[in-house]
SEFI-471383 format. One line per field, with one value per residue: x, y, z of N, C-alpha, C in turn; residue number from 1. Coordinates in steps of 0.02 Angstrom, whole numbers, plus 50000, padded with zeros to 5 digits. Example, Ala and Ser with C-alpha at 12.3 -4.5 7.8 and 13.67 -1.06 7.14 Angstrom:
n_X: (50660, 50642)
n_Y: (49716, 49888)
n_Z: (50390, 50354)
ca_X: (50615, 50684)
ca_Y: (49775, 49947)
ca_Z: (50390, 50357)
c_X: (50660, 50645)
c_Y: (49835, 50002)
c_Z: (50390, 50394)
nr: (1, 2)
***
This chain:
n_X: (50921, 50893, 50776, 50820, 50889, 50785, 50711, 50802, 50809, 50677, 50671, 50765, 50700, 50584, 50641, 50691, 50573, 50512, 50604, 50594, 50460, 50464, 50546, 50464, 50352, 50410, 50446, 50318, 50262, 50340, 50303, 50169, 50181, 50212, 50098, 49998, 49909, 49824, 49660, 49594, 49537, 49581, 49717, 49734, 49700, 49802, 49916, 49889, 49889, 50024, 50088, 50047, 50100, 50239, 50258, 50220, 50317, 50427, 50532, 50675, 50753, 50787, 50858, 50826, 50689, 50684, 50750, 50654, 50537, 50577, 50619, 50518, 50469, 50485, 50400, 50280, 50262, 50240, 50122, 50035, 50035, 49972, 49848, 49807, 49790, 49677, 49578, 49562, 49511, 49387, 49325, 49305, 49183, 49135, 49046, 49093, 49205, 49311, 49349, 49386, 49493, 49587, 49605, 49662, 49784, 49845, 49851, 49943, 50058, 50080, 50095, 50211, 50304, 50291, 50340, 50472, 50514, 50521, 50626, 50596, 50510, 50580, 50621, 50491, 50452, 50526, 50465, 50336, 50365, 50408, 50288, 50211, 50287, 50272, 50133, 50131, 50203, 50115, 50010, 50072, 50098, 49966, 49916, 50006, 49974, 49843, 49865, 49947, 49859, 49767, 49844, 49877, 49749, 49715, 49818, 49789, 49666, 49710, 49797, 49711, 49607, 49647, 49644, 49513, 49471, 49530, 49566, 49570, 49465, 49380, 49463, 49509, 49392, 49367, 49478, 49467, 49343, 49378, 49472, 49391, 49302, 49392, 49432, 49309, 49288, 49396, 49361, 49248, 49298, 49374, 49321, 49329, 49466, 49507, 49442, 49509, 49634, 49606, 49571, 49693, 49764, 49689, 49716, 49853, 49845, 49778, 49872, 49971, 49907, 49892, 50025, 50065, 49996, 50068, 50181, 50141, 50057, 50088, 50104, 50102, 49995, 49905, 49787, 49708, 49668)
n_Y: (50759, 50642, 50687, 50786, 50709, 50634, 50736, 50778, 50661, 50657, 50773, 50740, 50631, 50692, 50775, 50679, 50620, 50728, 50750, 50627, 50631, 50738, 50683, 50579, 50649, 50720, 50615, 50562, 50671, 50675, 50552, 50576, 50662, 50575, 50503, 50559, 50514, 50435, 50420, 50555, 50523, 50390, 50416, 50492, 50394, 50302, 50378, 50405, 50276, 50236, 50334, 50305, 50178, 50201, 50278, 50188, 50092, 50157, 50216, 50307, 50384, 50437, 50339, 50218, 50215, 50202, 50083, 49998, 50025, 50067, 50196, 50347, 50353, 50221, 50154, 50215, 50165, 50030, 50041, 50096, 49991, 49892, 49956, 49959, 49823, 49792, 49890, 49865, 49737, 49761, 49828, 49746, 49709, 49816, 49891, 49981, 49976, 50055, 50124, 50016, 49969, 50073, 50063, 49936, 49955, 50051, 49973, 49872, 49951, 50009, 49896, 49840, 49942, 49932, 49802, 49823, 49890, 49798, 49674, 49535, 49536, 49547, 49427, 49382, 49492, 49488, 49378, 49430, 49537, 49461, 49397, 49509, 49558, 49453, 49459, 49587, 49569, 49485, 49576, 49673, 49598, 49569, 49699, 49738, 49648, 49689, 49822, 49794, 49725, 49827, 49926, 49852, 49837, 49970, 49998, 49910, 49963, 50091, 50061, 49996, 50080, 50174, 50084, 50067, 50159, 50113, 49989, 49877, 49881, 49791, 49714, 49815, 49854, 49735, 49719, 49838, 49820, 49708, 49765, 49858, 49771, 49704, 49812, 49838, 49721, 49730, 49846, 49796, 49698, 49774, 49819, 49696, 49673, 49778, 49737, 49618, 49672, 49742, 49634, 49567, 49662, 49656, 49524, 49533, 49619, 49537, 49436, 49515, 49554, 49430, 49388, 49497, 49481, 49378, 49443, 49555, 49509, 49500, 49628, 49775, 49866, 49802, 49740, 49844, 49925)
n_Z: (52905, 52831, 52776, 52687, 52595, 52542, 52481, 52383, 52308, 52262, 52184, 52087, 52031, 51978, 51883, 51796, 51755, 51689, 51586, 51522, 51482, 51391, 51290, 51248, 51201, 51097, 51014, 50985, 50919, 50803, 50753, 50725, 50616, 50515, 50498, 50422, 50326, 50392, 50460, 50562, 50689, 50709, 50709, 50827, 50922, 50901, 50936, 51071, 51121, 51102, 51175, 51307, 51314, 51307, 51421, 51522, 51502, 51545, 51471, 51453, 51365, 51194, 51124, 51191, 51166, 51026, 51012, 51060, 50982, 50857, 50734, 50721, 50589, 50543, 50632, 50597, 50467, 50496, 50569, 50472, 50382, 50459, 50475, 50342, 50319, 50399, 50363, 50228, 50230, 50288, 50188, 50080, 50030, 49964, 49834, 49741, 49621, 49583, 49699, 49778, 49702, 49719, 49857, 49866, 49798, 49882, 49998, 49961, 49943, 50072, 50151, 50096, 50131, 50270, 50293, 50260, 50371, 50470, 50530, 50522, 50417, 50297, 50220, 50182, 50113, 49995, 49937, 49918, 49830, 49722, 49686, 49651, 49545, 49454, 49429, 49375, 49257, 49188, 49171, 49091, 48976, 48936, 48910, 48812, 48708, 48680, 48636, 48527, 48439, 48421, 48355, 48242, 48183, 48154, 48065, 47960, 47914, 47876, 47770, 47685, 47647, 47539, 47431, 47398, 47304, 47190, 47061, 47137, 47227, 47291, 47370, 47451, 47519, 47586, 47676, 47746, 47807, 47886, 47971, 48039, 48103, 48187, 48270, 48330, 48402, 48490, 48565, 48623, 48708, 48791, 48920, 48986, 48986, 49070, 49185, 49213, 49240, 49359, 49436, 49446, 49520, 49638, 49673, 49699, 49810, 49899, 49918, 49976, 50095, 50157, 50176, 50250, 50370, 50426, 50466, 50543, 50643, 50778, 50817, 50921, 50907, 50831, 50875, 50910, 50804)
ca_X: (50966, 50856, 50727, 50854, 50904, 50721, 50694, 50847, 50786, 50614, 50687, 50798, 50648, 50541, 50680, 50694, 50505, 50502, 50646, 50565, 50398, 50483, 50570, 50406, 50311, 50447, 50439, 50248, 50252, 50370, 50261, 50109, 50197, 50215, 50033, 49950, 49860, 49779, 49604, 49611, 49518, 49627, 49782, 49733, 49701, 49870, 49963, 49874, 49911, 50097, 50108, 50038, 50147, 50306, 50259, 50218, 50380, 50478, 50589, 50699, 50786, 50769, 50889, 50786, 50625, 50694, 50767, 50591, 50485, 50604, 50611, 50448, 50452, 50478, 50339, 50224, 50253, 50209, 50053, 49996, 50027, 49919, 49786, 49788, 49765, 49610, 49531, 49548, 49467, 49320, 49297, 49304, 49115, 49117, 49027, 49128, 49268, 49365, 49372, 49420, 49557, 49633, 49620, 49708, 49850, 49872, 49867, 50005, 50113, 50094, 50120, 50281, 50343, 50290, 50386, 50541, 50530, 50523, 50676, 50563, 50472, 50621, 50613, 50424, 50450, 50551, 50412, 50283, 50389, 50408, 50219, 50190, 50323, 50240, 50068, 50145, 50222, 50052, 49974, 50108, 50086, 49897, 49910, 50045, 49935, 49787, 49892, 49971, 49801, 49738, 49888, 49869, 49684, 49721, 49863, 49752, 49618, 49748, 49824, 49658, 49563, 49665, 49629, 49441, 49463, 49569, 49537, 49567, 49418, 49351, 49513, 49510, 49333, 49374, 49524, 49438, 49292, 49413, 49501, 49336, 49278, 49442, 49426, 49247, 49300, 49441, 49323, 49201, 49333, 49411, 49300, 49354, 49538, 49512, 49420, 49564, 49685, 49585, 49574, 49764, 49781, 49656, 49753, 49914, 49828, 49761, 49936, 50005, 49873, 49906, 50095, 50069, 49972, 50122, 50231, 50114, 50006, 50107, 50119, 50065, 49934, 49865, 49720, 49669, 49642)
ca_Y: (50735, 50596, 50727, 50819, 50657, 50618, 50792, 50774, 50605, 50676, 50821, 50702, 50590, 50736, 50796, 50623, 50613, 50783, 50736, 50569, 50654, 50779, 50637, 50542, 50696, 50734, 50555, 50558, 50725, 50653, 50498, 50607, 50690, 50520, 50469, 50607, 50479, 50398, 50463, 50593, 50486, 50334, 50444, 50509, 50332, 50274, 50418, 50394, 50208, 50233, 50378, 50266, 50121, 50225, 50299, 50127, 50056, 50199, 50225, 50373, 50424, 50421, 50276, 50163, 50215, 50176, 50012, 49962, 50035, 50092, 50268, 50365, 50335, 50148, 50136, 50239, 50117, 49970, 50058, 50103, 49924, 49862, 49989, 49936, 49754, 49791, 49932, 49832, 49680, 49786, 49859, 49699, 49702, 49879, 49880, 50029, 49943, 50105, 50135, 49955, 49967, 50119, 50035, 49880, 49982, 50080, 49919, 49841, 49997, 50017, 49831, 49836, 49987, 49903, 49745, 49850, 49915, 49741, 49626, 49472, 49544, 49552, 49369, 49381, 49548, 49463, 49335, 49475, 49572, 49413, 49389, 49571, 49560, 49404, 49488, 49645, 49542, 49463, 49637, 49704, 49556, 49579, 49766, 49738, 49613, 49733, 49878, 49767, 49713, 49892, 49956, 49812, 49853, 50038, 49994, 49877, 50011, 50144, 50038, 49970, 50135, 50198, 50033, 50070, 50200, 50084, 49928, 49827, 49906, 49736, 49697, 49872, 49849, 49676, 49732, 49891, 49787, 49665, 49809, 49885, 49716, 49693, 49867, 49828, 49666, 49757, 49891, 49755, 49661, 49821, 49814, 49633, 49683, 49819, 49696, 49572, 49712, 49754, 49569, 49554, 49705, 49627, 49463, 49556, 49645, 49480, 49405, 49561, 49549, 49364, 49389, 49549, 49452, 49338, 49489, 49603, 49480, 49512, 49700, 49800, 49902, 49763, 49724, 49904, 49957)
ca_Z: (52852, 52788, 52739, 52632, 52545, 52509, 52437, 52325, 52266, 52230, 52132, 52033, 51999, 51939, 51824, 51751, 51726, 51642, 51528, 51488, 51450, 51332, 51238, 51223, 51162, 51035, 50972, 50963, 50871, 50740, 50729, 50697, 50550, 50466, 50496, 50395, 50285, 50437, 50483, 50622, 50749, 50716, 50726, 50898, 50960, 50894, 50975, 51142, 51138, 51108, 51230, 51368, 51311, 51323, 51492, 51563, 51493, 51577, 51426, 51475, 51313, 51125, 51105, 51218, 51131, 50958, 51019, 51072, 50931, 50794, 50724, 50708, 50520, 50540, 50668, 50556, 50412, 50524, 50587, 50410, 50355, 50499, 50458, 50275, 50325, 50428, 50326, 50165, 50244, 50302, 50128, 50024, 50004, 49932, 49764, 49699, 49602, 49580, 49768, 49800, 49667, 49753, 49923, 49856, 49781, 49944, 50045, 49939, 49955, 50144, 50177, 50075, 50175, 50337, 50294, 50259, 50438, 50516, 50506, 50506, 50355, 50237, 50176, 50153, 50066, 49931, 49909, 49895, 49770, 49668, 49665, 49617, 49481, 49411, 49409, 49333, 49191, 49155, 49151, 49035, 48917, 48914, 48881, 48750, 48657, 48662, 48597, 48463, 48397, 48404, 48304, 48181, 48154, 48125, 48008, 47906, 47887, 47844, 47706, 47642, 47623, 47472, 47380, 47381, 47243, 47135, 47032, 47190, 47276, 47331, 47421, 47497, 47563, 47628, 47731, 47787, 47850, 47934, 48021, 48080, 48146, 48239, 48317, 48367, 48450, 48541, 48609, 48661, 48761, 48833, 48991, 49013, 48999, 49130, 49242, 49227, 49273, 49429, 49471, 49461, 49577, 49697, 49690, 49731, 49876, 49941, 49937, 50023, 50161, 50187, 50200, 50302, 50434, 50454, 50494, 50591, 50688, 50848, 50827, 50980, 50893, 50784, 50902, 50925, 50744)
c_X: (50931, 50804, 50758, 50869, 50840, 50700, 50736, 50826, 50723, 50626, 50719, 50747, 50603, 50577, 50682, 50627, 50492, 50542, 50616, 50502, 50413, 50506, 50512, 50364, 50344, 50440, 50368, 50233, 50281, 50329, 50199, 50121, 50198, 50149, 49979, 49895, 49810, 49722, 49619, 49595, 49564, 49696, 49786, 49736, 49771, 49918, 49952, 49898, 49986, 50124, 50103, 50088, 50217, 50311, 50260, 50285, 50439, 50542, 50613, 50729, 50767, 50798, 50848, 50718, 50632, 50717, 50704, 50544, 50513, 50596, 50538, 50425, 50441, 50413, 50277, 50210, 50220, 50135, 50009, 49985, 49972, 49851, 49761, 49761, 49692, 49560, 49514, 49502, 49396, 49286, 49291, 49235, 49092, 49103, 49062, 49197, 49326, 49393, 49411, 49489, 49608, 49652, 49670, 49779, 49884, 49893, 49933, 50065, 50131, 50120, 50193, 50325, 50347, 50338, 50458, 50563, 50535, 50573, 50646, 50528, 50513, 50615, 50544, 50415, 50473, 50500, 50356, 50304, 50391, 50337, 50195, 50223, 50291, 50173, 50078, 50164, 50160, 50013, 50006, 50097, 50016, 49887, 49948, 50007, 49877, 49811, 49915, 49914, 49768, 49778, 49881, 49804, 49686, 49764, 49828, 49703, 49654, 49773, 49769, 49615, 49583, 49647, 49556, 49429, 49503, 49532, 49531, 49519, 49389, 49398, 49515, 49452, 49339, 49418, 49501, 49386, 49324, 49443, 49448, 49309, 49327, 49440, 49364, 49255, 49344, 49404, 49272, 49235, 49373, 49387, 49325, 49428, 49548, 49492, 49475, 49620, 49669, 49588, 49645, 49787, 49752, 49692, 49818, 49901, 49811, 49824, 49974, 49974, 49891, 49977, 50102, 50047, 50026, 50174, 50203, 50065, 50023, 50121, 50074, 49998, 49885, 49794, 49677, 49638, 49581)
c_Y: (50689, 50633, 50760, 50770, 50639, 50672, 50790, 50718, 50622, 50724, 50786, 50660, 50633, 50761, 50741, 50612, 50666, 50771, 50679, 50590, 50696, 50734, 50600, 50588, 50713, 50675, 50550, 50612, 50706, 50596, 50525, 50634, 50637, 50482, 50513, 50573, 50439, 50445, 50493, 50555, 50427, 50359, 50462, 50446, 50301, 50311, 50408, 50326, 50206, 50280, 50340, 50209, 50143, 50247, 50238, 50090, 50093, 50203, 50298, 50415, 50398, 50354, 50216, 50157, 50183, 50103, 49970, 49965, 50052, 50167, 50284, 50345, 50260, 50125, 50157, 50191, 50054, 49983, 50063, 50035, 49887, 49890, 49967, 49865, 49754, 49831, 49900, 49773, 49703, 49811, 49810, 49691, 49766, 49866, 49928, 50001, 49992, 50118, 50075, 49949, 50012, 50093, 49977, 49904, 50012, 50026, 49886, 49885, 50002, 49952, 49821, 49879, 49960, 49844, 49768, 49872, 49859, 49690, 49560, 49476, 49542, 49489, 49366, 49438, 49527, 49418, 49379, 49512, 49525, 49402, 49449, 49576, 49513, 49431, 49548, 49622, 49519, 49524, 49670, 49664, 49567, 49647, 49769, 49705, 49657, 49789, 49853, 49754, 49778, 49927, 49919, 49829, 49921, 50037, 49962, 49926, 50066, 50123, 50016, 50026, 50161, 50148, 50036, 50109, 50175, 50022, 49873, 49848, 49851, 49716, 49752, 49868, 49790, 49691, 49790, 49863, 49745, 49707, 49838, 49832, 49703, 49748, 49860, 49776, 49691, 49802, 49852, 49719, 49708, 49819, 49750, 49639, 49724, 49779, 49647, 49609, 49725, 49689, 49552, 49598, 49678, 49564, 49481, 49582, 49588, 49444, 49448, 49557, 49484, 49363, 49441, 49523, 49410, 49381, 49529, 49574, 49491, 49585, 49728, 49830, 49862, 49751, 49786, 49936, 49919)
c_Z: (52803, 52746, 52679, 52576, 52506, 52461, 52374, 52277, 52229, 52173, 52072, 51994, 51954, 51876, 51772, 51716, 51674, 51578, 51486, 51450, 51387, 51275, 51206, 51179, 51096, 50987, 50943, 50911, 50802, 50710, 50695, 50627, 50496, 50460, 50466, 50354, 50328, 50458, 50551, 50686, 50762, 50738, 50800, 50942, 50959, 50940, 51050, 51165, 51149, 51162, 51297, 51371, 51333, 51396, 51538, 51560, 51525, 51535, 51432, 51419, 51244, 51102, 51128, 51181, 51062, 50958, 51026, 51013, 50862, 50789, 50713, 50637, 50513, 50574, 50628, 50499, 50437, 50541, 50525, 50377, 50392, 50482, 50389, 50276, 50347, 50387, 50259, 50175, 50254, 50239, 50069, 49994, 49968, 49858, 49717, 49682, 49600, 49649, 49792, 49766, 49702, 49822, 49917, 49841, 49843, 49993, 50026, 49956, 50029, 50174, 50157, 50120, 50246, 50343, 50294, 50329, 50490, 50491, 50485, 50437, 50292, 50192, 50143, 50103, 49997, 49897, 49880, 49832, 49710, 49640, 49625, 49549, 49431, 49384, 49363, 49262, 49153, 49130, 49091, 48971, 48890, 48880, 48815, 48693, 48633, 48617, 48528, 48415, 48375, 48349, 48239, 48145, 48120, 48063, 47948, 47873, 47849, 47775, 47658, 47612, 47554, 47416, 47357, 47316, 47184, 47108, 47084, 47246, 47321, 47387, 47475, 47546, 47611, 47689, 47776, 47835, 47904, 47991, 48068, 48128, 48203, 48292, 48361, 48421, 48508, 48590, 48651, 48720, 48807, 48907, 49024, 49030, 49063, 49193, 49262, 49263, 49346, 49469, 49490, 49519, 49641, 49721, 49725, 49801, 49924, 49964, 49987, 50092, 50195, 50215, 50256, 50370, 50467, 50490, 50551, 50642, 50762, 50863, 50882, 50963, 50849, 50809, 50911, 50863, 50718)
nr: (1, 2, 3, 4, 5, 6, 7, 8, 9, 10, 11, 12, 13, 14, 15, 16, 17, 18, 19, 20, 21, 22, 23, 24, 25, 26, 27, 28, 29, 30, 31, 32, 33, 34, 35, 36, 37, 38, 39, 40, 41, 42, 43, 44, 45, 46, 47, 48, 49, 50, 51, 52, 53, 54, 55, 56, 57, 58, 59, 60, 61, 62, 63, 64, 65, 66, 67, 68, 69, 70, 71, 72, 73, 74, 75, 76, 77, 78, 79, 80, 81, 82, 83, 84, 85, 86, 87, 88, 89, 90, 91, 92, 93, 94, 95, 96, 97, 98, 99, 100, 101, 102, 103, 104, 105, 106, 107, 108, 109, 110, 111, 112, 113, 114, 115, 116, 117, 118, 119, 120, 121, 122, 123, 124, 125, 126, 127, 128, 129, 130, 131, 132, 133, 134, 135, 136, 137, 138, 139, 140, 141, 142, 143, 144, 145, 146, 147, 148, 149, 150, 151, 152, 153, 154, 155, 156, 157, 158, 159, 160, 161, 162, 163, 164, 165, 166, 167, 168, 169, 170, 171, 172, 173, 174, 175, 176, 177, 178, 179, 180, 181, 182, 183, 184, 185, 186, 187, 188, 189, 190, 191, 192, 193, 194, 195, 196, 197, 198, 199, 200, 201, 202, 203, 204, 205, 206, 207, 208, 209, 210, 211, 212, 213, 214, 215, 216, 217, 218, 219, 220, 221, 222, 223, 224, 225)
***
């Protein structure tokens, strides 16, 4: 009799393990679909880490899993935010400004999404959005000033050129020359304007990383990436 009870318990246990394993694999598969931007090797490590974590935690159903980790999409956002924190830090010495610019923009985006997935991150998210908005306004003002001076220079040259063939030719040459000088100055400072724009993006990324560390420093996978 005791043997039959033990067998029934074993069968029930195996069924529960199989069901639990299926739920975990389904969750990991959905997580994988949201981690397509993560390098393949990193993605495998992430999936293996969370597979072991869920098995060790003995989470039996989808509700328990999502209570612990959130939905696959939410977890993916947190993982990508963590990855952006670390990968951006490792690449700060990269001499290719274009690559660094793209990394900074991606870092800001993933950290924002990661903060949205963490209740603790919502207040800091508003601070980050405020910083980004402030930097965006500065960028818009700088670009607007550049465009305004460019349009003014072109307008001066356009209106001054017809005067060259009239009695006011001296005035025409003067304003044409002034317009050309202004355009030359604008083209000379254009690299500086672009550099300032990249610096503002880098400043936003630095603020995002700093605030991101406050949110993700206790995240399970933070030490592994």
